[in-house]
N, C-alpha and C positions, 0 to 999 in steps of 0.2 A: 561668191563660185554658185554656179547655178551646178544643182547634181538632177540626173533622172532616176527612173529605177523599174527599169525591165517585169512585170513579175510580178510590183507593187500591192495586191490587192494577197498575195502568199505570206505563209511562216516567214521565211529570211521577208520578202515585200519586206509587212508591216515593218520589224522592226529599226528598218532599214527610211523612213518613214518617221520614226519618234527621234532615231538617231540624229538626223540632217538633223530637227528640228529644235533638237537640244545643243545644239552644235556652233559655234562661233564660228565666224570666215564662209557661215553655208546656207545656202536659200532649197529649196527643192524646184525643182523648175521641171515638171512632171513626174508623170509614173503613164505603163501601156497595162492589157492584161489582156486575154488572147480574145480574141471575136468571135460576136456574141457570148460574154463572157459576165455572169452578173456582176460582179463591182462595177462594167461602164458608166457612167457615165458619178459615180459615188463621190462625194468632198474626199481623196488621202487620208487628212484626217483622221476625218469620221471614222475610214475605216481601221485604221490603225488605234482607232480610244481614244484621239484625242478629240481640241476642239478643230471645226474646221479650221483647212490650212487657206482654202483659195482655190483648192488645185487639184483640177478629177482624173481621173482614170479613165484615157486614153485606151484602145485600139490600133493606133500609126504609129510606128518606129521610127518612120522618116521624119515625122514633125518634132517626135522630142528629139534626136541623134539635136537636127536640127538649131532648139530647143537648151540644149544641156550644154558646161561644158564641160561634165563630164557624168559620165555614163557604167548605172554597178550595176553586174548581170550575178546573177546567182539563179538562172533555168536551170536551160538542159541545150546535153550538146549543137542539135542540129541547128537550138538557136541563137546559139552564142555564132554559130557560125554564120550569118547572116548578122548579127548587131555586129561583129569586126566586121561583115565588108561596110556596113554601115556607118559607122568608125572613122574607117577609113576614108570614106564617101566626105564626111561631112572634115574632118580633120578637126571628131571630140576624144574627149582622156579616156579613155573604156574600163574597168576596173572587172576583173573577169573571176568568181567564185566556181562559175560549175566545174565538175568532176567527169571521170566517164567520159573525157573524148579519145578519138581515136588517131590514128598517127594523120589522117589529115584535114580530121577537124584542127590538129594543130600545127601543120603546116599552112592551114591560111590562118588564121587566129596571127602565124610570123609575118608571113604578107599583111595581111595588116599593119601590123608596126614599124613595117618601114614606113606609114601613111604618119602616122600620130601614134603618142604615145600607151603602150596599155601595160597593165598591172595585172600578172594573172598570179595566181596562188592555189594549191591546193586545199588554204588554207591559212584564214585571216588574224589568226590570234596572235599575239603577242609570246605569252608563249613557246606554242610552237615552232615558230618561225627559228628562235633562241634554242629549240629539241635539236630543229636540223641542222644551223651550226655547229651545235656539239656532239652530234651522233659521227658529221661529216668527219671534227675532230675524231675522236674517238677514232675512228674504221680504220683513220691514217695510223692513228699514235700505237694500235694495234692489230701487229701481224696475223695471218688468215690462221693461228693454230684456236685462235675467237671463229667462234662458229657465231653466226650474224640473223636473227629468230626478228622477223616486226611482227605484234600478235596487237591483234587491231577492235572494237566493241561497238559497231551503233542500233541504233533503234530500230526493230526492224521494218518500217520502212523503208529503209536503207534501199535500193538496186541498183544498185553498182561492188563488185569487189576484187581485192582489195578495195579498200576507202582509197578517193588522191588522195589524204592525210601519207596515210600509212605505204603509197608506192613514193610520192620525193621525199621524207623517212628511210625509204629505198634506194631512191638516187643519192640521195646525202651520202650514204654509206657506200654506196658504190665508187663514186665521187671520191670520197676518203684514199674509199683503194686504188682509185684510180682503173679505174675498170667500167660497161660499159654491166647498165643494170642486165638489160635483152641475155644477156651475155650468160647471167649465172642467178638469174632470179626463178624461185621456186616458187608458185605461187595455192600447189595443192600434192599432197602426199595422200595417200593413201593404197590401201593394199601391201605388197609383198616391195616394199622399193628399195631394198637394200642398204651397203651401208649410204650416210652422208658423203659428198665427193665437193671436198678441201674445197672451200672462199662460198659452199654454197648462199645466195643471200632469199630464206626461206620467207611468207608468210603461213600466220594463220589468219584467219575471220573470223569473225564473235555474230546473229545476230538475235538481240531479244530485248523486249522491253520498252524503253522507254531512254537509254542509254545515247543521248547528245553525242561524246565522241571518247573515250581511250584509245590511248595508243601509250606502245608500249616498246622497245627496242632493246631488246641481250642480246650480248656477246658474252657468251658462255664459253669455257678454254675448259680443259684440264685441271679441280683445284678448287679456278672462284668464275665468277657471271657477275656485270660488269649490266647494271639492266637502269632506260633512262624512262622513264616515266610521266606519260601528259595525259591528263583529268580535262573533262571539261562541265563544270557543271550550268554552264546555262548560256543560249546562243547571243548574248545582244556581242558575245563579244567579238564575231563572225561582225558583224554589224560596224563596230565602231573602227574594227582593222579593216574594214572599207571605203568607213570614207576619210578614214585619213589616208588611208591609198589615193582619194579624187581627191585628197585636200591637197596629197602631194608633185601630185601628175598633173598639175594645173599648169609650169613654166616648164616643162619638159620637154626632149625635143625626142621625136620619134622612136622611138626603141623595142623591145621587149622588155621589163622586169620586172621583177619579185616583193615579196613581200619583207626579204632579205637588203635589197634593193634600197625599202621604206627604211626600214630601221634602221639602217646599217651596220646589220652587225653581219 
């Protein structure tokens, strides 16, 4: 399977290059960078600290989607929306790890998924996707005597808050309770807030240092508390999951899938 990477010279792009090079059953189709970027024309293997792979960075995503069987995207919401349209036009499978998409951008991805297989997840790691399944089950089992809060911490350079993974955990909890997250979420608490409403799902965001990603879902009732936690110690777990998703999507019919589909959980 030929897998392409958009944003191939970035930190995640380089990890994806190394993961594809090391994974049986796939090969690197190519990679793109922004117009005028310093990586253009350079070998992707060299950019990723490997021996040359004979594939250079280009600035034409149309050519990349035409060449690849699947493309992996960990870029920015505006770029991901454009890439989803290209995937639909070329019927190329697309794996999306981008977070922070607005409702219009998410709707565009859903439309593109009527023409090709798209795997989208706020977090590509096996552990986080198992956590999503557990959170939904626990939220279903525990009634709203248990308050739910989601605490997350990331490095100081992260630009969106709460994290996409935290919002995904919130949606899992809301699904377990049979409600829409947007109807019960509380993203910010400040000042004299009054008593907490029953059934609210709260978020707390921490930013600092080089933390890759810590997430804890807290179910708190009178007299007891249940906490489910995942901590990432390396980003390679996201690359591994994304490549696994691309391989899984190879023969799938058009549709919008998640990592839970890929992992069967």
